[in-house]
N, C-alpha and C positions, 0 to 999 in steps of 0.2 A: 543225743543219747549220752554223750560223755558228761554233759552238764548234769543230767538227771543222776547218772551213776555216781558222780562225785558227791552230789548232795546226799545221796543215800548213804554212802559210806561215812560221811561226816555226821549226818543227822541220825542215823539208825544203827550206831555201834551196838553190838550185842543183840541185834535184831529188833531194836526199838528206834522208832523215829523220834528225833528231838522234838519236844513239844513246844509249839507256838501257843497252845492253849492247854489249860488243865481240864481234866474230865468234867469238873464243875461247869466249865464254859462250853462244853459240847452242846449242840442243840438238844433240848430236852427230848424231843421226839426220837432223835437218833440214839441217845443213851438208852431210852426206854425200849426202842426196837432191838438193840443189842441184848439187853436183859431178857426180853421176851423170846428172842431167838435162842438164847442159851437155855432158858427154861424149857422151851418146847423141845429142843434137841435132847436134853437130859431126860425129860419126861418120856419122849418117844422112844429113846434108846432102851428104856427098861422093858418094853413089851417084847423085845427080841428074846428075852430070857424065859418066855412062857409059850406053851402050846397055843395055837391060834384059838382053839375053843375056850381055853381058860382065859386068854386075854380078852376075847370078845365078851365073855360073861362078866368079867371085872369092869370093863369099860362101860358096858350098858348099865351096870349097877353103880357106876361112878365110885368104884373102889380103887383108890390110888395104889400103885406099887410102893409099899411102905418100907422099902429098904433104902438105906442111904449109903453113900451119896448118889444122886442122879448125875452120873458123870456126863459131861458134854463131850462131843466128838470133834472130828475135823470140821464139821459145819461151823461150830463156834470158833475153833482155832483160826480158821481162815477169815471169819468175820472180824475177829480181833485184829488181824493184819490189815484189813481194809480200814477199820476205824483208826488204827494207829497212824497209817499214812495220811488219812484225812486230817487228823489232829496236827500233823506236822506241816502239811502242804495245802490243805483246804481244796484238794483236787486229787485225782488219780494220776500219778506219774508211773507208767508201766514198769520202768526199771526199778524204781523204789519199791513198788508192790511185789515184783518178782523176788527181790532180795528179802523183803519182809516175810513173804510166804516161805521161802527157803529157810530163813532163820528160825521161824516157828516150827517147821518140820524137823529141823536139825535138833532143836531143843527138846522136842517130844514127838517122835515119829509114831507113837502107839495110840493115836487118837482115832483110828479107823479109816485112815486115808485109803482111797481106792488105788487100783493097779496103776492108772495113769499118773497119779501124783507120786507114787513110789518111784516111778520112772523119771518123771520130770523134775521134781523139786530138788533132788540131790544135784542134778546138772545145773540148775539155776543158782545154787549156792556159790559156785565159783564164777559163773558168767551170767549174771542177771540181765545184762544188756542183750543177750541172745534169746530172750524169752520168746520172741516171735518165731524164730527158726525152730526152737525146740518144741514149742506148743504145736506147731504145724506138723511135726514129724510123728506125733502120737497116732496110734491106731491106723497104721499103714499109710500115713500121710494125709488122712482126712481130718485130723484133729478130733478132739473130744466133743461129742454131742451130749455128754452126761449132764447130770443135775448139779454138779459141783459149783458152777458159777452162780446158779440161782440160789443155792442153799445159804450162801454167805452174804448176800447183797442187800438185804432189806434195810440195814442201818444206813447204807449209802443213799437209798431212796429217801429215807426220812431226813437225812442231812440236807438234801437238796429239794425239800418239799415245796419251796416257793416256786420252783420251775420244773415240772415233770419232764419237759423236753430235755433240760440240762441233766436231770437225773438219768434219763435214758442214755444220753451220750456218755456220761461218766460210767454208767453200768457197762456199756460196750467195752470201754477201756479196761475196766476191772476184769471182765470176763475173758478178754482176748489173751491175757497173760497166761492162762492155762487151758482155755477152751477155744480153739481156733475154728471149730465147726460152726456154721451159722445158727444151728439150732441150740447149741450150747450157749451162744451169745444171746439169742432171742429169749431163752429162759431167764437169764439174768436181767435183761431189759424189762420183761414183764413183771418180775417181782419188784424191781426197783420202782417202776411206775406205780404199781399197786401200793407200795409202802409210802411213796410220795403223796399219793392221793389220800391215803389213810391219815398220814400225819397232818396234811393240810386241813383235814376236817376236825381236828382237835378243838373241843369247845363248841362245836356246832352240831347240827342234826346229823344223825347217822346216815351215811349214803345208802341209797336203795341198792340191793345186791346186784340186780341185773344191770343197772346203770353203771355201777362200779366196775363190773367185769367188762362191759362193753367199752368203757373209757380206757381201761387197761389194755384191752385188745387193740384199741385204736392207735396206740403208740408202740405196739409190738410188731416187729418185722413179720411180713407175710410168711406163712409156713405152718408146719404141724403144731408148734406151740400156740400160735395165734388161733389156729382153727380149734384147738382144744379149749381155749378160753372162751371162744364164742359158743362152743358146744355147752360149756358150763353155764354160760348166761342163758342158754335156752332150755335148761333142765326144768322140769315141772316143779312148782313150789311144793315143799313137803316131802320130796324124795329122800329116802334114807341114805345115810353116809355110805353104807356098804354098796348100795346100788349106784350112787354117784361115782364111787371109786371103780366099780366094775365097768362103767361106761367111759370114764375119763382116764383111768389108769391110776395106780397108787404108788408109783415109783419102783415097783418090783423089777422093772427092766433098767432102772437107774438112768434113763434118758430124761432130758429136760421135758420133752413132749409128753412123756408118761408120768411126770411128777408135778409139774407146775400147775396145770389146769385144775386138778383136784385140790391141791393145797390152797389155791386162790379161791376156788369155790367155797371151801370150808371157811376161809377168812371172811368172805363176803357175806356169809350167812350170820356171822357173829361179830360184826365190827365193834360192838359195844360190850363184848363178853369174852375176854381172853380165855378163861378156863373152859367155857363152853366151846369155843373154837378148837381148843386142843383136844377135848374129848371127842368132838366130831371128827377131827382129822385122824385121831388114833384109831377110830373104828374102821377106817379104811385099811389098816395094817400096811403091808408092803414095806417100802423104805421109810418106816414110820418116824425115825429120828429126823430125817430130812424133810418130810412133809410137815411135821410138827414144827421144825425150825423155821420153815418158810412162813407157815401160818402164824406162828408166835411173833415173828419179827414184824409182819405186816400189821397184825391187830394191835400189838403193844405200841406201835408208833402212834396210834390214836388214844389208846386207853391208859397206857402205863401199866404198872403192876400193883396198884394200890388195892384192887379188889381180889387179888389172888389170895387164897387161903394161906394162913401163916405156915401151916405144915408143909405145903408145897415149897415154900421158900427155905424152910429148914432142910428139906431133903435135897434141894438143888445144889450142885457143886458151885462154889463161889467163882466169880470171875477173878482174874489176877488183880492184885492190889491197885495197879495203875488204872484199871478199867472199872473198878468198883464205884457205885454211886456215891456222890459226895455226901 
């Protein structure tokens, strides 16, 4: 612990890990996944500002919310923390990640963080080595089973796309820093595995949706998240997004089990079409910035953003300079 903590304070002064690699040297799939996550996050966040009936009409008409910027939220802020630590260490070191999350929160606490993070992250700022203790104290001692660990993890999966099993192990470490409940961790594992599989398919044929979901479920710990992904794999072809969200959950309860299956179902239907994936996910409404962040991160790990309409990219809030594409 002390070794990790010392390295963090040397390498991450000001909340930034010292770079062993530049952004240009980050695995292309991971960089694309981060951009896709941020795009989905900002795109999804805009639908909160409309009545549901207005939002659904616009989504079905493929009418983008044409106000700028599409601000990203805590989903992207915490994904940036994960990528920053990976750039410095090429692995998840929990103390380093706890400190990076705390520094990001301290720099900008108004990104839509949930109750648990408003409680946890200020405590981690002073004592990142106590991440395990503090994370387990949340929600009456059961730890968080929310979707926060899942929403930020897709770039990690893409980073370790050569080995989905290793991606799953690193996702567990990244999740446990803030989400001690097994289902919060399972959500992160599922998204990381999906992103790893998506990234590994770059340049090849598009994975079949049912197989993709079953392969993801196969590396997800047993429990409600895994059950939901298997239910997603069993949905009838051609089912509408609103119906899929009604069956699987749309994140309205903010739990991993209520969020991850639908987001991954949407991704699996559109693994060659990032914009189409985001429109499908948005139609489910609910915690739409988070579902779109998950979907965007998974699909962009395969597709990149080259086919995204230019107007979308103009509207999207840029990433920080250090994380911008080369």
